[in-house]
N, C-alpha and C positions, 0 to 999 in steps of 0.2 A: 261816615257810613259807606259801606260798599256792598255790592251784590253777594259777596262771599258769606255774609251772615244773614242772608235772606233766603227763605225757602218759599216756593210757590205751591199752594195746595188746591187740588181739584177734587170736588165731590161729584161722583158720576153715577148715573142711574139710567141704563138702557139707551145710551145715545152714542153708539159707536162712530157714526159718520161725523157728528159734531165734535166728538172727542179727538178724532184724527185731525180735524181742522185746527182745533185749539193747540194740539201738540206741535203741529207745523208752525203755528204762530209763535210758540215758545222757542222753537229752534231758531227762528228768524230774529230773535231779540238782538238789539244792537250793542248790548253790554259785552265786554271782552272777557268777563269772568263767568265761570260756571255757577249754577245755582241748583240746589236740590229741588226736585219736584216730587210732591207727595200726592198720590192718587188713592182715594178711598172709594171703593165700589160697593154699593149695596143693591145693585140690580140683579135681575135673573138672566140677563144677556151679558155674559162676562166681558169685561174690558181687557182682559189679558192679551188676546190676540192683537189688539190695536197697540197696546203698550209695548209689546215685544218688538215691534217694528221700529221703536224709537229708543230702545235701550242703549244703542251705540252712539246716540247723539245727545241724550239727556240723562243725567243721573236720577233715575226714577225709582221711587219706592212705591210699590203697589200693594194694597191690602184690601181684602174683601171681608166685609162684616155682614151679618145676617139681619141686623136691626133695620126696620123700615124708617122712613122719614128723614128729615134733614138734621135734627139735633145730634143724633148719634154719629153721623159721618163727619160733621163739623168738629165735634169734640174730639174724635179720634185723630183728626188732622192736627188739631192744636197740640195734643199729647205727643204725636210723632215729631212735630216741630220742636217742642221742648226737648225730647229725647235726643234729637240731632244737635242740640246746642245752638239752634238758631236764635238770633235776637229778635228778628222780625219774621212774620208769616204773612203772605199775600194770598187772599182768596180770589179765585176767578171761577165763574160757573162753567160747566161743561158744554154749554151751548153758546159760548162767547169766543171771539177771536181777537187777540190784542193787536194794536198797531205795533210797528217795529220798535218804537221808542217807549212803549208802555211801561215796562219795568223800570227803565232808567228815569222816566218822569216821576214815578212814584217815589223812587229813592231820592231823587233831587229835591222833591217837595218835602220829604221827611227831613232831609239834611238842612234845608233852608229854615224850617219851622220848628224842628225838634218835636213834632206832634206825636202823640201816642197812636193816633188813628189817622189814616190818610185814605180818602175816598176819591175814586176817579169816575168819569162819565161812562155810562153804558148807553150806546146808541143802537138803533135797530137796523138790521138788514132784512129786506123783504124778498119773498118769492114772487117776482113780478111786481106789478104796480098795485099798491094797496088802495083802498077806498080813500077819497079825499079827506074824510073826517079824521082818518088815522093820523095823517101827517099834519093837518091843520091844527089839530088839538094836541099834538105831541104826546099821544097816549103811550108810546113805548120809548120815550126818551127820559133818561135819568142823568142828572148833571153833577151828582156827587153831593148835593146839598141835603139829601135825605139819606141817612146812614143805611147801608145795606151791604150784604156780603158778596154781591156779584163782582165787585171790583174794589177791594179793600185791603189795606196794609195795616197790620196790628203789631204793636210792640208787645211781645209775649210777656215781658216783665210786668205789664199792667193787668194781667189776668188775675182773677180771684184765686187765692191759694187752694180753695176747695174746688175740684173739678165739677162737683155737683152744682156749682154756681156759674158754670159756663152756659152754653146754649141749653135752654130748658126743654126737656122732653115733653112738657105739656103742649108745646107748639109743633111737635114732630110731624103731624099729619095735616096741619092747617097752614103752616108757614108763619112768618112774623117773628120767628125766634131770633133772627138777626137784629131787627130793629130794637126788640126788647133787650137783647144782650148789650148792644152798643149804647143804648140809653142808660142802662145800669152802670156801664163803665164810665160814662161821662158824668153821671151823678156822683160817682166815687172819685172824680177828679181827673179822668183821662182827657187829654186835649185832642183836638181834631183839626184837620186841614183838608182842603180840596186841591187835588192836582188836576187842573183842567186839561192838561196835555196827555194824561194817562188814560187814553181812550180804549175801550173795548167795545166790539160790535157784537150784538146779540142776534142769533138766528131767530127770526120771527115768522113762523109758518102761517099759512092762510087761516088755519083753525083759530088763531088768536085775533086776527083782524076782523072780528065780527062783533056785532052788538051783543050777541049772547055771551061771548067771552067777557066783555066789559061788565055785563050784569053779574056774571059769576065771580069775576075778580072783585067787584064791589061787595058781594056777599061774603067772600073770603075776608076782605078788609074789616067788615063789620064783625065777623066771628073773632078775628084777632083782637079787635078793640074790646069786645065783650070778655074774652078770655083774660086779657091783661087786667081788666077791672076785677074780674072774679078772683084772680090770684093775688090781688093786693091785700094789704093788712088792714084795710078800712073795715068799718062796721057794715053790717048788712044794709042798713039804711043809707049809708054813704055810697055804697056800691050801687044800690038801686037808683039813687039820685044821679050818680055819675053816668050810669047807663042811659037814663032818660035824657040827660043833657046831650050826650054824644049822639043819640039817635035823632033827637030834634035838630041838632046842628046839621047832621047829614041831610035831613029832610029840608032844612032851610037852604043848604047848598043846592039841592036838586031843584027846588022851586026857582031859585035865582038863575040857575043854568037854563031851565025851561023858558024863563022870561026872555033872557038874552039870546036864546036860540033863534028868535025872529031875525036877528041881524047876523049871528054867527052859528050856522046850523050844527057844527060839531058839538056845541054845548048841550044839545039834546042827548047825545050819547053820554056825555059827562053826567048829566042828570040821572040817566038810567043806572049808572054805576053807583051814584050816591044813594039812590033809592034802594038798591040792593043792600048797601051798608046799613041804611036806616031800618030796614026790615030785619036784617040778620041779628042785630043787637038784641031786640026783645025776644026773638025766637030762641036765641041761645039762652037767655035768662029763663025761658019757659021750659028748657030741657032739650031742645033740638040740638043735635050734634052733626057736624059736617067734617068731611075728610077730603083734602085736596091733593095730598101727596101719598107716596108709597105705592105698592104694587096693586092695591085695590082701593077704590074702584078704578078700573082701567080708563074709564071715560075722562078721568080727571088728570091724566098723565101730562097733558099739555101745560099744566101749571108749573112744571119744573122748568 
């Protein structure tokens, strides 16, 4: 495997400063081969002026689509990767900056393991010094063990034949579409690996390093859990039971964290996030709906 049959995909939404930093990071990759870059923009602050400054250094394809949410942009990126004849596509978020050896580390891991899916760590960079509980609890560190699209290599040959079976639009404004998608691929036989040296650093603004944000992230996680249960083929009774079990489990995690917070204070914040999940699951079942992505409501834009 070489970088010549890999393309890098970026889904962007109103993040010109972060996008510029990401493209600088792609220019600095240590691979000697060029790789196509696909950028799908569904924001109202056009990415084109930023992209134009890099056209002479990266072979970029930029496409703007009107659909809100994450599923549409991710699916369009997959289709363009297939259209270009790429064997592998790498997703990286528009608020991340890769290390210089990021792409080569993903490629090497895939070459060593022949995995269909390869995930790399996403670590946080902060604006100043964050609260102690943020770093002590590792609230914004992901090590590749939980499948997500922030730093992921995909063998395009393992995609379902029907594009409607790719990222699901039911999760477009809540998130969670990537975990659901990768879980389905692995159930269908896709293999996975972790590339520990393929590190990307995520811009983490002060608005995220708050207890309120952890609460809302917990609510979002609960909504995603409930939506996945609701979309399953199980009977109504089985769905109700599964939702109750998940909600009670989150409540149990919260109580456990509150108990141990006596010795490790950051666990109190973990408990607040779990309480948000435990509450969101029954609220969703009762008909309450939440949106965390897209242009509206603007107050939720930090979730991207």
